[in-house]
Structure formats: C-alpha cells, structure tokens
Steps between C-alpha positions, in 0.01 A plus 500: 500500500486128574536369855596133528405343833439152636135410455494385865574833667207625712199639313530834679859529378390443141228762531748756630757416232238541227497873577850520353473293184367185334566194714619180336408220740794265469493123549661192348442126523745211478813713454626543854387425854167635616609757759686709240309400186334843474799709601599753232857523630552135411417557132585867435808715548561869422857605420607832343138575404484167317237241590633144496263205531552130549465309171230277651290795615152394380415633154190669643719755680739546208196584288388761755841664478485498119148645493608782729813571291729417790836380366665204668767243438500137605766351721683183409416275796147390594352513846506155658303322769759525776766742627745614367324467163231727643736789574654586163309826455464596868761771460524854640624766260559866587663773294835393649478136606390157386440285807445123499650159554684498170535122495133496400441823305375476144771624263265742323467691828874529558557598136228767518650634820862481389554866594398438862719401794431145616422416862490127557254365756472148632124552493355403162165658587659842504204704370271331754731604783623842391322828426730754331434866583654826388843625604637145539264414786342155532263299716569129532356203682811285449786507749751386241417790270516735799854383584619529139364851461676622813826416323399721206409784739142502371224619730285198584211447738448139606144386574411161650278316251311280746184717498468503120243263353571260214237225478657155491826619657615583853518870410560734211753778437485878511598578140232264373236700687590826322518685172631843405361743245636852476494643853266237643585184693206261482477252786263203501395549859529750782824589676296536819477119504879464528694530824756723327244683291588841643868446420411406144272799460766741624768349275275527192369847582854632549565410137196707395283214376125484542384174659189345344362221719280284280290337771467507878653165589835327550756529224438253217781379275358505148834472323536876449277736304623589152409834340570495126 
C-alpha cells in the first residue's frame, strides 16, 4: 500500500506511518502557494473507489502510480496558484454523498460521483475541513459546514481549528490533520494537546475506530493522508 503525505509532516509521524505502508513524501514547486504545495488533498481525490488526480500533478508522482499499478484518471482543470483554483479536488466523497462547493469542482469528480447525493458547501476547502466517518457521522472545523449538515440531519462534531498547525497560515483544519484506513483514524498529532481532545476521542471511539496518533505534539495540518 502507498501512503501519500506532505513531506513536511513531523519526522516522528513519518516513522509511525511507515509501519503501515510505503510513504510517498509529497511536495510540489511553482504550482500553488507554499502553505498547501505539499498537500495531497489539493491534488488527489477518491470517489467511488476511483482515484482522480489534477492534470498538473507532477509527472514524478504519476509515474509512481503507474509503477505500482494504481489506476487513476486525470481531471480537466489544473491546480492554480490562488483560491478557488486551488480547491477543485478538495472534495469529500462517502458511499452516499459528494460534498463540496460545486462552483469550483472539477467535472470529472462530479461525473464519477454521479450516483451520489450532492451537498453544497460554501467552503471550497471541504476535504481540509471535514472528516467523514461511518454511519453518516462527521467531524468538521468549519462552522458553515456544521450549519449545513444540521439541515441534513447528519451527525456532526464541530472542532475549533485554532490549535491546529499549518506553517505559513494562522491555523490549519482538522480534516487535513487526519487520514482513514480500514478501522484506523490516523491523526498527525495528539488529541491530548487539544482543549476538546477528550470530546473528540469519545466521539471517535463510540464509532468503533482505533485512533493512531502519529506523534506527541499539536495537531499538524498536512493536507490529509491518502492511503491508496
């Protein structure tokens, strides 16, 4: 299994992740702004078991996918330097829903997920701000998403993002500090460093996930962890 993670996540987090698969240290130059330039959730999207990548994903990473016999399709719109051209692939897909600001979504994503119900969010960085869990439960660090989901009667836990690190920005977002593989929720950081860490832990444990904290420090937004 390949694990795609921002090259800038803490060394201890990489070492822990390497116990679960081969890490692909992700970074780009000159495509988008520095703070998110190594974020997988800016360049990759998984919908209906299909991996979709931005067309200007560097060839180095496309070659890695080819060499590992991982099928993928390219989207139509490239990642750009500034928002909203940075958010085209930052989409959350579950087995029921496709969630994004659909003014910005690449058409390949919506076509691939044409069997899913659409939930429109004003937040283009949806994947950064939203962690989908089983049984239609979610964790979000965006108040707008939280309000929208209450209207759909979806179970959502809101977490203030101000304690989450994202170098170069005021703070990061909860979804960007996480990844899910099978029954494990991987968190780049320790929930003990968050003021609502116990609430988070209870919410996750009640859904029968195992929490894997990747290093003993504050949560670090690495643009999600992709397991492919």
